[in-house]
Structures are given as C-alpha cells and as structure tokens.
C-alpha positions in Angstrom: -2.6 -33.7 -1.0 -2.8 -30.9 1.9 -5.8 -32.1 4.6 -7.0 -31.8 7.7 -9.2 -33.3 10.3 -10.6 -32.0 13.6 -12.0 -33.5 16.9 -13.0 -32.8 20.2 -16.3 -31.2 21.8 -17.0 -27.7 23.1 -16.8 -28.8 26.7 -14.7 -31.9 25.9 -10.9 -31.8 26.9 -9.4 -30.2 24.6 -10.3 -29.8 20.4 -7.6 -31.2 18.2 -6.8 -31.0 15.0 -4.0 -33.3 12.3 -2.5 -31.9 9.1 -1.1 -33.8 7.0 0.6 -33.2 4.0 2.5 -29.9 4.8 6.3 -29.7 3.7 9.0 -30.4 5.9 11.2 -27.4 7.1 8.9 -24.7 7.3 9.6 -22.4 10.4 6.7 -23.0 12.7 6.2 -22.4 16.7 3.5 -21.9 18.9 3.5 -17.9 19.2 2.7 -18.3 15.4 -0.7 -20.2 16.2 -1.5 -18.6 19.4 -1.4 -14.9 18.3 -4.3 -16.3 15.7 -6.3 -17.6 18.5 -6.0 -14.7 20.4 -7.5 -12.5 17.7 -10.2 -15.3 17.3 -11.3 -14.9 20.8 -11.5 -11.2 20.6 -14.3 -8.6 19.8 -17.2 -6.7 21.3 -19.7 -8.5 21.8 -18.4 -12.1 22.6 -19.9 -14.1 25.6 -18.7 -15.3 29.4 -17.0 -18.1 27.7 -13.8 -15.7 26.3 -13.3 -14.7 29.7 -12.4 -18.5 30.9 -10.5 -19.8 28.0 -7.4 -18.4 27.1 -6.4 -20.5 24.1 -3.0 -22.1 23.6 -1.8 -24.7 21.0 0.4 -27.9 22.2 2.5 -29.6 19.7 1.8 -33.5 19.6 3.9 -34.2 16.7 5.1 -33.4 13.6 7.0 -30.2 14.5 10.6 -30.2 16.1 13.0 -27.6 17.0 10.9 -25.4 15.4 10.4 -26.9 12.0 7.8 -29.3 10.6 9.2 -32.5 9.4 6.8 -33.8 7.1 4.9 -35.9 9.6 1.1 -35.0 10.0 1.2 -32.2 12.5 -1.0 -33.1 16.0 -1.9 -29.8 18.0 -4.0 -29.5 20.7 -6.0 -26.7 22.4 -7.3 -27.4 26.1 -10.7 -26.6 27.0 -9.8 -24.9 30.6 -13.7 -24.9 30.8 -14.1 -28.5 30.9 -13.1 -28.9 34.7 -16.7 -28.0 35.5 -18.4 -30.4 32.7 -16.0 -33.2 33.8 -19.3 -35.3 34.9 -21.3 -34.4 32.1 -19.0 -35.1 29.8 -17.4 -38.2 31.1 -16.9 -40.6 28.2 -17.5 -43.7 30.3 -20.8 -45.2 31.1 -22.9 -43.3 33.8 -25.9 -43.6 35.9 -26.3 -40.5 36.4 -26.0 -38.6 33.0 -27.6 -35.2 34.3 -29.8 -33.3 32.6 -31.4 -34.0 29.0 -31.7 -31.2 26.8 -34.8 -32.3 24.3 -35.9 -28.7 23.5 -33.7 -28.0 20.2 -33.0 -24.3 19.6 -33.8 -23.1 16.3 -31.3 -22.1 14.0 -28.8 -24.2 15.3 -28.3 -28.2 14.3 -30.2 -29.2 17.2 -33.1 -30.6 15.9 -31.6 -32.0 12.6 -28.6 -33.4 14.1 -30.7 -35.3 16.8 -32.8 -36.4 13.8 -30.2 -37.5 11.8 -28.3 -39.5 14.3 -31.3 -40.5 16.3 -30.2 -39.4 19.4 -32.6 -38.9 22.4 -30.2 -36.0 23.9 -29.4 -32.7 21.7 -26.3 -32.1 23.8 -24.8 -34.6 21.8 -25.5 -32.4 18.9 -24.4 -28.9 20.7 -20.8 -30.4 21.7 -19.4 -31.0 18.1 -21.6 -28.5 15.9 -20.8 -25.9 18.2 -18.3 -22.6 16.8 -16.0 -24.1 19.6 -14.6 -26.2 16.8 -13.1 -23.1 14.5 -10.6 -22.7 17.0 -9.1 -26.2 15.8 -9.9 -25.1 12.1 -8.1 -21.5 13.0 -5.0 -23.4 13.9 -5.0 -25.2 11.0 -5.1 -21.9 9.0 -2.2 -21.0 10.6 -0.1 -23.2 9.7 -1.3 -22.5 6.6 -0.8 -19.4 6.6 3.5 -19.4 7.9 3.5 -21.5 4.6 1.5 -18.6 2.7 3.9 -16.3 4.6 7.3 -17.9 3.0 6.7 -17.3 -0.1 5.1 -13.4 0.5 1.6 -14.3 0.4 -0.6 -12.5 3.1 -4.1 -13.0 3.8 -6.0 -10.6 6.5 -9.5 -9.5 7.3 -12.3 -6.5 8.1 -15.3 -6.4 9.3 -17.6 -4.3 7.1 -20.9 -4.3 8.6 -22.6 -5.3 11.8 -26.7 -5.3 10.9 -27.7 -2.3 9.1 -24.5 -0.4 10.0 -22.1 -0.7 6.9 -18.7 0.5 5.9 -17.0 0.1 2.9 -13.0 -0.8 2.8 -10.5 0.7 0.0 -8.0 -0.8 -1.2 -6.0 -0.4 1.6 -7.1 -2.2 4.8 -4.8 -0.1 7.3 -4.4 -3.7 9.3 -2.9 -2.6 12.5 -6.0 -0.2 12.7 -8.2 -3.2 12.3 -6.5 -5.5 15.0 -6.9 -2.2 17.5 -10.6 -1.7 17.0 -13.0 -4.0 19.1 -15.1 -4.8 16.0 -12.0 -5.3 13.2 -13.4 -2.0 11.8 -10.5 0.6 11.2 -13.5 3.5 11.3 -14.0 4.7 14.8 -17.2 6.6 13.7 -18.7 3.0 12.3 -17.4 1.4 15.2 -19.1 3.4 17.7 -22.2 3.2 16.0 -21.8 -0.4 15.7 -20.9 -1.0 19.6 -24.4 1.0 20.1 -26.2 -1.5 17.6 -24.9 -4.7 19.4 -25.4 -3.1 23.1 -29.2 -2.5 21.9 -29.7 -6.4 20.8 -28.0 -7.0 24.4 -30.4 -5.5 26.5 -33.4 -6.9 24.2 -32.0 -10.1 24.8 -31.4 -10.5 21.0 -28.3 -11.2 18.9 -26.8 -9.3 15.5 -25.0 -10.7 12.8 -22.7 -8.8 10.1 -20.2 -9.0 6.8 -16.5 -9.2 6.7 -14.3 -9.3 3.9 -10.8 -11.5 3.3 -8.2 -9.8 1.2 -5.3 -11.8 0.2 -2.4 -9.9 -1.5 0.4 -11.7 -2.9 -1.6 -14.3 -4.8 0.7 -15.8 -8.1 -1.5 -16.4 -11.3 -2.6 -20.0 -12.1 -3.8 -21.3 -8.7 -6.7 -23.4 -9.1 -8.4 -24.8 -12.7 -11.0 -24.3 -15.4 -10.9 -28.2 -16.0 -12.9 -29.6 -13.4 -15.4 -28.0 -11.3 -14.1 -29.3 -8.2 -10.7 -27.9 -9.3 -12.1 -23.9 -9.0 -10.4 -22.0 -6.5 -13.5 -19.6 -6.0 -15.6 -22.8 -5.8 -13.2 -24.5 -2.8 -12.9 -20.5 -1.3 -16.7 -20.3 -1.3 -17.2 -23.7 0.5 -14.5 -23.1 2.9 -16.4 -19.9 4.3 -19.8 -21.3 3.8 -18.8 -24.5 6.4 -18.0 -21.6 9.3 -20.6 -21.8 11.9 -23.3 -18.7 10.7 -22.0 -18.1 7.3 -25.4 -18.0 4.9 -23.6 -16.2 1.9 -20.3 -15.8 -0.1 -19.4 -13.2 -2.5 -15.9 -12.9 -4.7 -15.2 -9.5 -6.0 -18.3 -7.7 -6.9 -20.1 -10.6 -5.9 -24.3 -9.5 -6.7 -23.2 -6.4 -7.3 -22.3 -7.8 -10.6 -25.7 -8.8 -11.6 -26.8 -5.0 -11.6 -24.1 -3.9 -14.0 -23.7 -4.0 -17.6 -20.6 -6.3 -18.8 -18.4 -3.2 -19.3 -18.5 -2.2 -16.1 -18.0 -5.4 -14.4 -14.7 -6.9 -16.4 -11.4 -5.7 -15.8 -9.2 -4.6 -18.8 -6.1 -6.6 -19.3 -2.7 -4.6 -19.6 1.3 -5.1 -19.4 3.8 -3.4 -17.2 6.5 -5.6 -16.6 3.8 -8.3 -16.4 0.0 -8.9 -17.1 -2.2 -6.8 -15.0 -5.9 -5.8 -14.7 -6.5 -1.9 -14.5 -9.5 -2.8 -12.0 -10.3 -5.7 -10.0 -13.8 -6.5 -9.9 -13.3 -10.0 -10.3 -11.8 -10.2 -6.9 -8.7 -11.8 -7.9 -10.2 -15.1 -10.1 -11.8 -15.5 -13.4 -12.9 -19.0 -14.7 -12.2 -20.6 -11.6 -8.1 -19.4 -11.6 -6.3 -16.9 -9.7 -5.4 -14.1 -12.3 -2.4 -12.6 -9.9 -4.6 -9.7 -8.6 -5.4 -9.2 -5.3 -8.0 -11.5 -4.0 -11.5 -10.2 -2.3 -13.9 -12.0 -0.7 -16.9 -11.2 1.3 -18.9 -13.3 3.9 -22.4 -12.8 5.6 -22.7 -13.9 8.7 -26.6 -14.3 10.6 -27.6 -13.4 14.2 -26.1 -16.1 17.0 -29.4 -18.0 17.0 -29.0 -18.8 20.7 -30.9 -16.4 22.7 -31.5 -15.2 25.9 -35.0 -14.7 25.3 -35.4 -18.0 23.5 -37.8 -18.7 20.2 -40.4 -21.0 20.5 -39.7 -24.7 20.0 -41.0 -28.3 20.6 -40.6 -30.3 23.6 -39.2 -33.7 21.7 -40.2 -35.7 25.0 -43.6 -35.4 24.0 -44.3 -33.2 21.4 -45.8 -29.8 23.1 -45.0 -26.0 23.0 -41.8 -25.0 24.5 -39.2 -22.3 24.6 -36.0 -23.3 23.3 -33.2 -24.0 25.3 -30.7 -21.4 26.4 -26.8 -22.1 25.7 -24.3 -19.5 27.0 -23.5 -17.6 24.1 -22.4 -14.6 22.3 -24.7 -11.4 21.1 -22.3 -10.7 18.3 -19.4 -12.7 16.8 -18.7 -11.3 13.3 -15.0 -10.4 14.8 -14.4 -13.6 15.5 -15.9 -15.1 12.1 -13.8 -12.8 10.4 -10.6 -14.1 11.8 -11.8 -18.0 11.2 -12.5 -16.7 7.7 -8.5 -15.4 7.2 -8.0 -19.3 8.1 -10.1 -21.0 5.8 -8.8 -19.1 2.6 -5.2 -19.4 4.1 -5.9 -23.2 4.1 -7.6 -23.2 0.6 -4.8 -20.8 -0.6 -2.1 -23.0 1.0 -3.6 -26.3 -0.5 -3.5 -24.9 -3.9 -0.1 -23.5 -4.0 0.7 -27.3 -3.1 -0.9 -28.6 -5.8 0.6 -26.0 -8.4 4.2 -26.0 -6.6 4.1 -29.3 -5.4 7.5 -30.5 -3.7 8.3 -32.0 -0.1 10.5 -29.3 1.2 9.6 -25.9 1.5 12.6 -25.2 -0.6 11.7 -27.2 -3.4 8.2 -25.3 -3.2 9.8 -21.8 -2.9 12.0 -22.8 -5.9 9.0 -23.9 -8.1 7.6 -20.8 -7.1 10.5 -18.6 -8.1 10.3 -20.2 -11.5 6.9 -20.1 -12.3 6.9 -16.3 -11.6 10.0 -15.4 -13.4 8.3 -17.7 -16.7 4.9 -16.2 -16.4 6.6 -12.6 -17.0 8.3 -14.0 -20.1 5.5 -15.3 -21.6 
C-alpha cells in the first residue's frame, strides 16, 4: 500500500516526508520535486516568508543513481528561516522559553488544538498546524506525479476565482499561460481584476480566498471501487483536498450545480468509438466511486487566510479577558499556492489507486499491467 507521513514544524530545522510503498525503477531526481516546490511558493498575495525560503529537496533514502529502489523514500526540505528561530524552537529544556502565545487566532487550529492537547503555549499548535507542512505534502505529490507521468497521466490546476472575481475554464487549461500568470489564471483581464481585489484587501489589513480546479487527463477507467465506502475514489479525492489548510468545500464535475438541474441535463450519454466514452463529462470523470475513463475535474474552495494584520477579537487564555488575536506573519492570498498543493493531493490519490489496480514491485510491472488492461477494455 502506498502511504506517506510528514513531520517537522514551521520554524523547525526542516519538514520531512517519508513515502512507503513506491515501486522500484521509477526515474526520480531532485528537480522533479523542486519544480513543484517552487510553483507552490509563487503567487500574487504571498507573504514575506516566500522571500526567505527557496525550497529544495534532499533525498535521505530510497533513491539511488536517479531511480527509486523500492525502499522507503525519505525527503527533507530545510527551513532557511530556522536560523532566526533556533532558540525559540530548541528541543532541549530551556529556562528562557520566550514569549508564550496565549491569544488564539479565530479561524486557526490555535484554540481547539491547545484545548485538545492541553497546551499553555499556542506556539506548539501554530508550528505544526501551519501551512508550511504542505511543502512536505507537495514533495510527496511530486513523487506520485512521476509515477503517473510514466503512465501518461497528467495533473494540472488553474485558479478560477479570487473573492468575487470569477473565470470559467474550458476543456483546455492552456498550461503555459497558467504557469506564467501571477495568480495561475490564464485570462489577463481577470487576473488584473483579481490583483486589484487582493491589493484592496491588503490595504484594509484583510485577506481573501477563492477557488481552484484540478484536472487529470489520461486517467484509466476502473480506478477506485463501488464495493465499499472507503474505496470510492471521489470520497478519497474529496478527503485529500479537504485536508489542505483552508479548504472548505470540494466538488467533482458539476458539483453543487448538478443539484439545480434535471437528470437529463446532468448524466453523460455513453457512446462507442474505438472504445467506450461519454459525449459530455458532467460527472467529472467518476461514476459510482470509479473512474470512467473521462478527464477528471475537481474544484476546491479556499477560505480567506485567518491571520489578519488587523486581528479579530479573541480571549486571553491566561485570564479569559477580551483581547486582540495574536498576529503571525502571513499571506493576503494563498489560493495559487493551494492549487499546486491540490495537484499534489490529487496526484497522490491517483497514484495510490493506480498501484492498487495495477500492482507491481517495479515500474515495468505496473506499466505492463496498465497496458494489458487498456487493451482488454477495448475488446470488452
């Protein structure tokens, strides 16, 4: 079973990823991961930390001479800002622990985490619940993306809204234009309106959210299953996207819009032309928890960043008095970054489903099983 764990704190020495269950023989180099780490750090509206960090991955195990070995893959991404936090984050006992944070921020895990683990210093919650952890998840998704690319499965994303400013993509995302855009939106006019909205929020000491879409092409029919709830692929994908910091809603295909239409306007007619296909794709590539061979479309909604320059009211945990929330360095808008993390989340779930369907210990085994299944389906 393909799985991974992450570790590390936002201002600790590094964030770490350990991947278990990846096949041997997969071509994998640092640049494959570094590209996605760099994409995650870009985007108009990011905060000051992005000027400090220049994320680069270091392999600590599982990769030799440019290929995976079948052993657990250990990845490390150093936190360059740690040099400014080494005393505050020192794991050794200290008689000078620094200022204790006791004014939890609304919208964060601060208060709930402090109460759950009975922590007096909210810093212990902030460091792990921070979106910095998504760098480690992006690294895991990059490894998964390499497996998918070997099977001609490609995952990409686009930002479709910032606040009330919307843009609707067609079947093609124009990937080059997306990557060149400061907000991962290929429409220049819409991008400028989005930038204006972000600037207004920054001037007001506020933050903004938005939506992004993830698209996966080349996904074979038959990933996932309808036989048990936890094996339904749309459920797994929704869980993966919802676990990203700030994501409050996920749609597959038409999503909530399907509830407004009649059945004849929602379901996709089946046709045959050198294989089964759908004449429309309102389902977004999944029916009954199983991929149907069409392009996978998912959309996720991200709330505004909850750390504000002009903080909301909170309660001082020391004496329960009214106070202003703690202000941590943060972004005004992180939707473009979230879309890259969303790609990683989708790539991971698809890679896990691929290995479940086309099991093998070496890439050649998986590739052969994938090709055999594709030929068999066309004869069915």
